[in-house]
ROZA-661730 format. One record per residue (C-alpha): z, x, y; residue in three letters. Coordinates in steps of 0.1 Angstrom, whole numbers, plus 5000, padded with zeros to 4 digits. Last residue first. Example, Ala and Ser with C-alpha at 12.3 -4.5 7.8 and 13.67 -1.06 7.14 Angstrom:
507151374989SER507851234955ALA
***
This chain:
342323551619PHE342823201629MET346123191639ASP344823321678GLY343123001680ASP339123051682ALA337123091712LEU340323091742VAL340223501740GLY340023511778LEU336623731779ASP334723511753ARG336423171773GLY334623311805LEU331623411783GLU331423061766LEU331922881802GLN328923101814ILE326623001786LEU327422601788LEU326922641826VAL323522771819GLN322822451797TYR322622251827LYS321222541850SER318022551828ASP317722181819ILE317722061856HIS314622371863ALA313322201834GLN313121841853GLU311822011881ARG309222191866GLN308221801850ILE308421621886TRP306221901899GLU303621851875GLU303721491879TYR303621571917ILE300121731914ALA298321491887VAL299121261908VAL297221381937ASP294721531913LEU294321171903VAL293121041938SER295120831958ARG294820511974GLN292820341947GLY295020061937ALA295720251906ASP296220581927PHE298320411950GLN300720291921ALA300620631901GLN301320801936PHE304420581939LEU305420691905ARG305120991910TYR307020991942THR310120851920GLU309921091896TYR309721381921SER313221211940SER314721211904ARG313821561895ALA315121631926LEU318421481922ALA319121661890ALA318121981900ALA320621961932GLU323121851903GLY322522111883GLN322122421911GLN325722281924ARG327122351888ARG324922661886TYR326922761917SER330222651904ALA329622851872LEU328523161889ARG331623171914ARG333723111886THR331823421863GLN332723651896ARG335723541904SER336823611865TYR334923951865ASN336624091895ARG339923981882ARG339024141849ALA338424491869ASP341224461887GLU343624391856GLU341624681838ALA342024901866GLU345424851869ALA346224901831VAL344425211836GLN346425321865ARG349525291844GLU347825501816ALA347225781841THR350725771855GLU352525841819ARG349826101811ALA351126311841SER354426361819GLU352026541794ILE350526761822ALA353726831837LYS355126941803LEU352027161795LEU352227371829ALA355827421816PRO354627561783THR352527771800GLY354128091793LEU354828011762GLY357027851739LEU356427801698PRO355927391690THR357527241663ALA360627441676LEU363427541656ASP367227491649LEU368427501607THR371627391594LEU372927441561GLY373227331524ALA373627501492GLY372627471455SER372627671424GLY369827911402GLU368327641387THR367827511421THR369327221444ALA368227291478SER370027161509GLY368927141550ALA370226961580ALA368326981609SER368027011646VAL365326981669GLN364327211700PRO361827071722LEU358127121730LEU357426891702GLY359726661721ALA357326641749ARG354126601727GLU356026301708VAL356826111740LYS353326161754THR351726001725GLN354425731728ALA353125681767VAL349425671755SER350225421728ARG352125211756ASN348725251777ALA346525161745GLU348724841745ALA348324751781SER344724851781ALA344224591757LYS345624341769LEU343824401801VAL340524371783THR341624081765LEU341923871799PHE345523711810ARG345323331802THR346023111833SER342823071842ASP342022801816PRO338922761802PRO336422521817THR335122211802GLY332322251772LEU330421961783SER327221861757LEU329321561745ARG328221411709SER326721731698PRO323221731685ALA323521801644THR320922041628ALA323522341623PHE322422501593GLU324722781576GLN324923141565GLY326823211596THR325223501615LEU321823471595ALA321523111602LYS322423131637LEU319523411643GLU317223151624ALA318822881648ARG318023071679SER314223201664THR313322821656ALA314622741696ALA312922961710ALA309822941691GLU310122581700HIS310522631736ALA307122911735THR305122611719ALA306022361748ARG305322641775ALA302122711759SER301222351757ARG302222301792MET299822571804GLY296922491781GLY297422131798ILE297522271835LYS294322401826SER292422081814GLN293921951842VAL292222191870VAL289122221847ARG288821841847LEU288621851889ASP286322141890ALA284221881868ARG283521671899ASP284721301901SER282820971904VAL279821061887GLY280820831858GLY281221121831GLU283321271857VAL285220981859ARG285720911825GLY286921291821THR289321221849VAL290720941829ILE290921111800ARG292721421816GLU295221221830PHE296121051795GLU295921441783MET298821511809MET300721201798GLN300921361760GLN301521721776LEU304521581800ALA305921401768ARG305521701746SER307021961766GLY310121741776LEU310621731741ALA310122121736ALA313022181767LYS315222011749GLU314822131717ASP314822491736GLY318122441752LYS319722251720LEU318622631700ALA320322811731SER323522591728VAL323222751690TYR322723081697LEU325623061726ALA327922891701VAL327423231674ALA327923491700THR330823341716GLU332523301684VAL331323631675ARG332423811705ASN336023601704ASN336423771668MET335424111676ASP337824101710ILE340723941686SER340324211661LEU340424501690ASN343724301705VAL345324361668ALA344124721663ALA345224791701VAL348524631691GLU348524801654VAL348225121674ASP351025061696ALA353725011665ALA352325361655ALA353225501687PHE356525351690GLU357525461654ARG356125821665GLU358325831700ALA361425751676LYS360526021653ARG360126281683ARG363126161704GLY364826441718ASN364926601676ASP368326571665PHE369626521631LEU366826581606VAL367426561573GLN366026801547GLU365726811511ILE364627071488LEU364427061448ILE363827351427GLY361927631413ALA362727951408VAL360028231400LEU361328561385ASP360028861400GLY363329071403LEU363329031438SER363328631436THR360128421440LEU360328101455SER359727731448VAL361027441464SER359227071455PRO360026811481GLY362426541496ILE362426411532THR365326241542PRO365125901560LEU363925881606TRP360425841590ASN361025521574LYS359125311599SER356525561601LYS355025461565ALA355225081578GLU353425201613ALA350925361590ARG350225011567LEU350124831599LYS347424991615ALA345425011583SER345424621580THR344324631616LEU341424861607GLU340724591579ALA341224351600GLU338224561623SER335824531599SER336024161593ARG332924071569SER332723731590SER331223451575ALA334623241584THR334923341621ILE331023221622ALA331622931605ALA334222811627LEU332722871656GLY330222641648VAL331922361636THR334222401672GLY330722341689TYR330122041672SER333121881675SER335821891649GLY338422101675GLN337322111709GLU336322411720LEU339122511741PHE340622761715SER344322841716ARG345923161721ARG349823161712ASP349123431685LEU347623621707LEU350223701737ALA352523731700ALA350624011693ILE350524141726VAL354624091732GLU354924271702SER358424181680GLY360424431666GLN360224351627GLU362424211606GLY360323991592ASP356924071590ALA354623991623GLN351823761621THR348523871634PHE346523911606SER347323551598SER349323421570SER351723681564PRO352923831530ALA356723751528THR359423991528ALA358624271549THR360724561550GLU363324571572THR364024951585GLU362424901617SER365124921643GLY366325241627THR367125451662GLU367225821660ASN370026031670LEU371826051707PHE373925801698PRO375725951667PHE376425691641THR373125661617GLU372726021616ALA376026021600CYS374525821568ALA371926081568SER374226371570LEU376326181539SER372826151522CYS372526571528LEU376226611513LEU375526401484ALA372526541474ILE374126931476ALA377126781454SER374626651429ILE372626961423HIS376627151419ARG377726931394ARG374527001375LEU374727371376HIS378027341360MET
***
């Protein structure tokens, strides 16, 4: 007899749960479908899940680093060697969202009560929420938005990591090129020292001329050592980051400009955070309004069922102001997205102007270096003809070396700015790589 009453109570609650599906004002159940297959990427959404525009935008991203190139190889090594703590955060957010997707189902728990005779009565309590002003639906929306935020954070972390690795690789190449230029310049300057030494010993030149040349040799030797150390430091840091060494120079130095049609990752993150904030306001607002639940219990003493009306948060004199504050959070979220878009536009404009400036400097530095080299060759010929002093030749040669160094600096600065743009746009790695 007791068993029949238990079964009757449970059947009653299950029927209430089924009825909740048909009432238009009750919670939706769009996230009931369970995951069928394991995703191949951290961003891949399981079958049956409602599509996320933010995650879809992340998956559609393609790296502007050429696949198979030296830059692409370094970027892939950086991703492969990553411990990916942000990926663990994304996994946790997905699990929380999966748990919240079942919050429309009835809850079952133990029930223990003390009778007037001092006896303990144990049983099972089943509760089904019939109407909660959209609280549980908002909780599901919050969990889904939390997944989006975690996904954007993962993309930001991985793009930052790739940018760091490739920038270290580029810095090592820059150090190598400046060190090679310094070696050539030092070799030529030592030849000038040999000529001046002979002229001093022959009484043609003053010893001060020799000191000038030796001082310039010391400066070039120091600059070459600095370039060597910079290259070695960058390579050591890159090896610590990726666990690999990359000795091969790229076949093509230029990277190209990232596409300007892609949304900045900061904007995507602000959009996801805004969705999460709006969902949170819905949860808080629903908590201030009444909810209707059906509850049933089955114990050794009998079974029963009924409806309850309660408030998650007690009402008070400050409740109207609290409701207004919750509603104002929507406007705050929208303004945060607008600010992120404005900052992204400013950043893109600044970076593109810097890129254009360094490209101009690169062209001008190359032209000035060619002009200085031609002047040096002319002075060298005049020196051989006895029309120029050796210090005149040394001065113009030093000017040529300085302009070559300026050309190298501007050339590699263009690459670094392109990497920064690619990092901010999230196009340093394919969206389905992590």
